[in-house]
N, C-alpha and C positions, 0 to 999 in steps of 0.2 A: 270659564267664561268672565272676567273683567267687570264684563260691562254692564253687568246687574248690579255691581256694587258702587261702577259709577253713580247710575241711572238713582238710587237709594243717595247717596251725595248729597244730587243735585239738586232733590225732592225736597232732602232738606232744609237747604239753602236759600232754596224757593220760597218754602214755607216760612223759614224770617225775614224773609223780603213782603213777600206779602203782609205778614202780621207790621210789620215796623212801619207798611206804608197801608193800610189797614183796607186791605183788597179780601173780597171774597171767594174769587173765583178768578185760578190763574186762565190765560190765553194763550199762551205762548213763551217756549225757551228756546233762544238760541244761543248756541251753543258752537265755539271756536274751539275745529278739533284738528290737530298737525297734519302732517301729511304724514310723519312716519313716528305718531304717536303711538302704535301699537293698539287703537282703539281702530278695531275695526266699523263700520256708521252704521251698518245694519243691522250687528245683533244692535247695535244700543240704540236706536229704532224699535227696534223687535223689544227688547226689556219695557226701553221709556212704554211702549204700546201697551205690553202687558201688567207694568206698575202701575200705571195710570185707571185702567179698569179699577182696581184694586180700593182707589181710595178718588170718593165723591168728589173734593176738595184738584185738583188732578185730572177732573173727569172727560172732558173737551179741551184737554190742554195741547196743542201740537209739539213738535223739538223739530226745529231746526238747526240743519249744520252748515256751517263753514268752513269752508278747509281752507288748513294754513300752509301753504306750497314752504316744503321744506327747503333752503336757504343754506351755504355753509361759507364763510370765513376761511381765505388763508392766506393766515401772516405772512407768508416767503413772497406777494408777489401782490396783495393790499389786493386781492381781486376777491369776488361774490362770484359766486355759481349754485346749478340744481342738486344739490344732492341725489337727490335718488338716481338722477341719470351717473351722476358721476364717482359717490359715495364721497371713501376721505378725501383718495388723494386726489389734486389739485388738476383739471384742466388744462390750466394753463402754464400754469409750472413744474409742473409731478412732484409737487411737495408736498410733506405729509401734515406738517407746520399745519392743522385744520381742524376748527371746528362749530357745529351749529349756531347759527342764526336764528333759524326760526324753524318754525315744525312741529315740535313734540308740545305744543301745548296742548292744554286739554282746561278751557275756561270756557264761565258763563260772560256773556258778551250780553245780553238781555233777554228781560225776563218783564211778560205783559200782562194783564190782567184790569178787573174793573172789581 
């Protein structure tokens, strides 16, 4: 389960941001999570809740997850399509000359606190 490692990494970054901005308590972390990132949102949320109970600084801090849809670009015809629905082969022209535009992200979008 790599979700726990991701949670620890998010908390490390959140601590740094809080220190730089003189925050004493965090309220929420908003995470952008790509549809094909390989991270399971429910596991991530469970790990977050567990980890936040272990440290007062994160005691009441929520985690919001915004899913980024997976989109693929086709160099053959120049069009984009939904990756999950069609995979690597372009549904418009049948080309295999495609690449992922979005959908594998795992990034912090926002950290709020007081």
